[in-house]
C-alpha positions as CSV (number, residue, x, y, z in Angstrom):
1,X,-15.8,-36.4,-46.0
2,X,-11.8,-34.9,-46.6
3,X,-11.1,-33.8,-50.1
4,X,-7.1,-33.9,-49.7
5,X,-5.4,-37.2,-47.6
6,X,-2.1,-37.3,-46.6
7,X,0.0,-40.7,-46.9
8,X,3.9,-41.1,-45.2
9,X,6.4,-43.2,-45.7
10,X,10.0,-43.5,-44.6
11,X,12.7,-45.4,-45.9
12,X,16.3,-45.4,-44.7
13,X,19.5,-47.1,-45.7
14,X,20.5,-49.6,-43.0
15,X,23.9,-51.0,-43.7
16,X,25.3,-52.6,-46.7
17,X,22.8,-53.2,-49.4
18,X,19.4,-52.6,-48.0
19,X,17.8,-51.0,-46.2
20,X,13.8,-50.8,-44.6
21,X,10.6,-48.8,-45.5
22,X,8.1,-48.3,-43.1
23,X,4.5,-46.8,-43.6
24,X,2.2,-44.7,-40.6
25,X,-0.4,-47.2,-41.6
26,X,1.7,-50.0,-41.5
27,X,3.0,-51.7,-38.4
28,X,5.5,-53.6,-40.2
29,X,8.6,-52.4,-42.2
30,X,9.5,-54.1,-45.7
31,X,13.0,-54.6,-46.2
32,X,14.6,-53.5,-49.6
33,X,17.3,-53.8,-51.8
34,X,18.3,-52.5,-55.4
35,X,17.7,-55.2,-57.8
36,X,20.6,-57.9,-58.2
37,X,21.2,-56.6,-61.6
38,X,22.3,-53.5,-60.1
39,X,24.3,-54.8,-57.2
40,X,21.3,-55.5,-54.8
41,X,20.8,-58.5,-52.3
42,X,18.5,-61.5,-53.8
43,X,15.9,-61.8,-52.0
44,X,14.6,-58.0,-51.0
45,X,11.8,-56.3,-52.0
46,X,13.5,-53.6,-54.6
47,X,12.0,-49.9,-55.3
48,X,10.5,-51.6,-58.7
49,X,8.8,-54.5,-57.2
50,X,7.3,-51.8,-54.6
51,X,6.3,-49.7,-57.8
52,X,4.5,-52.7,-59.6
53,X,2.8,-53.9,-55.7
54,X,1.6,-50.4,-55.5
55,X,0.2,-50.2,-58.5
56,X,-1.6,-54.1,-58.3
57,X,-3.0,-53.3,-55.1
58,X,-4.1,-50.0,-56.2
59,X,-5.9,-51.6,-58.9
60,X,-7.7,-54.7,-56.9
61,X,-8.8,-51.8,-54.3
62,X,-10.2,-49.8,-56.7
63,X,-12.0,-52.4,-58.3
64,X,-13.7,-53.4,-55.6
65,X,-14.7,-50.0,-54.4
66,X,-15.9,-49.9,-57.6
67,X,-17.6,-52.8,-58.0
68,X,-19.2,-52.5,-54.4
69,X,-20.7,-49.1,-55.4
70,X,-22.1,-50.9,-58.4
71,X,-23.7,-53.7,-56.7
72,X,-21.4,-56.2,-59.1
73,X,-20.4,-59.5,-57.7
74,X,-17.7,-61.5,-58.7
75,X,-15.8,-64.1,-56.8
76,X,-12.6,-63.5,-57.5
77,X,-9.7,-60.6,-58.7
78,X,-6.1,-61.6,-59.3
79,X,-4.1,-58.6,-60.6
80,X,-0.6,-59.2,-62.4
81,X,1.5,-56.2,-63.3
82,X,4.5,-56.5,-65.4
83,X,7.4,-53.8,-66.0
84,X,10.1,-53.3,-68.2
85,X,12.9,-51.2,-67.6
86,X,15.5,-50.1,-70.1
87,X,18.5,-48.3,-70.5
88,X,17.6,-44.9,-72.1
89,X,19.3,-41.6,-72.8
90,X,18.4,-39.8,-69.8
91,X,19.7,-43.3,-67.5
92,X,17.4,-46.7,-66.5
93,X,13.6,-46.1,-66.6
94,X,10.6,-48.3,-67.2
95,X,9.9,-48.6,-70.3
96,X,6.8,-50.8,-70.5
97,X,3.4,-51.4,-67.9
98,X,1.4,-53.9,-68.2
99,X,-1.8,-54.7,-65.5
100,X,-3.3,-58.4,-66.7
101,X,-6.3,-58.6,-63.8
102,X,-8.5,-61.2,-63.7
103,X,-12.2,-61.1,-62.5
104,X,-14.0,-64.1,-61.9
105,X,-17.8,-64.3,-62.2
106,X,-20.9,-66.8,-61.5
107,X,-21.9,-66.8,-65.2
108,X,-21.3,-65.4,-68.5
109,X,-23.7,-62.8,-68.2
110,X,-21.9,-60.8,-66.4
111,X,-18.7,-61.1,-68.7
112,X,-19.6,-57.7,-70.5
113,X,-20.0,-55.7,-67.5
114,X,-17.0,-57.1,-65.6
115,X,-14.8,-56.1,-68.7
116,X,-16.6,-52.3,-68.4
117,X,-16.2,-52.2,-64.8
118,X,-12.2,-53.2,-65.7
119,X,-11.7,-50.4,-68.0
120,X,-13.3,-48.1,-65.4
121,X,-10.7,-49.3,-62.7
122,X,-8.3,-48.9,-65.2
123,X,-9.4,-44.8,-65.8
124,X,-9.8,-44.5,-62.1
125,X,-6.4,-46.2,-60.4
126,X,-5.1,-43.4,-58.4
127,X,-1.4,-45.0,-58.5
128,X,-1.7,-45.7,-62.5
129,X,-2.6,-42.0,-63.4
130,X,0.7,-40.5,-61.0
131,X,2.9,-42.4,-62.7
132,X,4.6,-41.2,-66.4
133,X,4.6,-44.5,-68.7
134,X,0.5,-45.4,-68.3
135,X,0.3,-48.8,-67.8
136,X,-1.6,-51.0,-70.5
137,X,-4.4,-52.9,-69.7
138,X,-4.8,-56.0,-70.8
139,X,-8.2,-57.5,-68.5
140,X,-9.4,-61.5,-68.6
141,X,-13.1,-62.4,-66.7
142,X,-13.3,-65.8,-66.1
143,X,-16.2,-67.7,-66.1
144,X,-16.0,-71.2,-64.3
145,X,-13.2,-72.3,-66.7
146,X,-13.9,-69.9,-69.9
147,X,-11.3,-66.7,-69.9
148,X,-12.7,-63.7,-72.2
149,X,-9.9,-61.0,-73.2
150,X,-11.0,-57.5,-73.7
């Protein structure tokens, strides 16, 4: 297996207040704009949304890989990511990013192992490691209707 992998994305401004982004690995382009708070168009993906989506999708795919390698069975995984952008001396930046993954398992005996794998995923996620503002982790495991926070 190769030890390095390259990815390529191209973004271009189309007109007015919108642009398109395209990846070599996906057939469809994404329409984007600045957030409406910064003069962008309502209803478009923003760079901030895309960053949080990258983090959520990286966490989900990393957890799936770790769970599969660990022979850990679960019924569902949902990853919510919330980011706060604040103005600092150097301009606007993410001041806080929180990951809220929730994994659902069949029985209570898997709760502790699920939490361990969520924490392992947090440490291994490539996008998390690439961010200057390290995302905080608020992991949840559901068994039926009960929720555990760890």
